[in-house]
N, C-alpha and C positions, 0 to 999 in steps of 0.2 A: 786410199787404200788400195790392201794388196786384189790385184783382178779375182784373182783366182779363190778369195775368199766370199768375195763381191757374188764372185757367182755362184760358190757357196750356200753360201746367205737370202738365192734370189732376189740382190738389190741389181735396183737398174739406173738411169741418172732419173733422177726425182722420185726416189727412194725416202721418202720418214725414217731417221731413226731415231735412239732415244740411245744415249749412253749414261749407269749407274755407276757412280763413283762409291768405294768403300773402301779407304787407306790409300791406300799408295795400289788399288786396280783399277782397274773401270771398265764395266761389263757392254757392250755394247745388241742394243737388241732394235730388231726390224720395228718399226712399230706398229704393226696390225701384230704381232704377235702380245704384244704389253697391249692393247686391249683385247684380247682375243682373250689372257688367262687373269686379269683385272674383270673382263664379262663373268667369267668363272665362278668366282666371290658374290658378283653381286648375284648372282641367279642363286648362291647358295646365303646367300642375305633374306633375300624374296622369301625362297624355302622356309628357314626357317622365321617370319613373320616378324625381322628385325628391322626398322627403323633407320636411315641411313645415317642419323642423327646418334645417333644406340649404339648402332656399329664404330662410328666415330672415335661415341668415349671410354667405349668401351676398349678399342685401342688404343689410347690415348693413356687408361689407365691403367693397362698392360707395360708400355711401354714404362712411368713410373717406375713400379713394383719391380720390373727387367734394373731399370737405371741401377733403382735402391739398393736391386741385390749383387749389382757387380762391385756398386761404390763399395757399399758393405761387405764387401768380397775380400778389395784390393786397404781396405784400413785393419783387415784381420793375416793379411802379411801370404793370402794367397796369390798368389801367378796366374792370368791369364792362362789358358791353356793353346 
């Protein structure tokens, strides 16, 4: 990885990073930044009174619904944006 990018991201020897893939793209995140982002979601979950199990179920339901809508749109001949 180029030194300029390492400096800009504050990466040093031993820094932990995460690669997120989406199609033909990849995004690099510092592990601590990802943990901080998930921490915000966890705080919102706790404040709303949801359990981790219920939150997981809601995410699973939303994914299934979105996938179904996506597939239905493709069958109708709609193009992806």
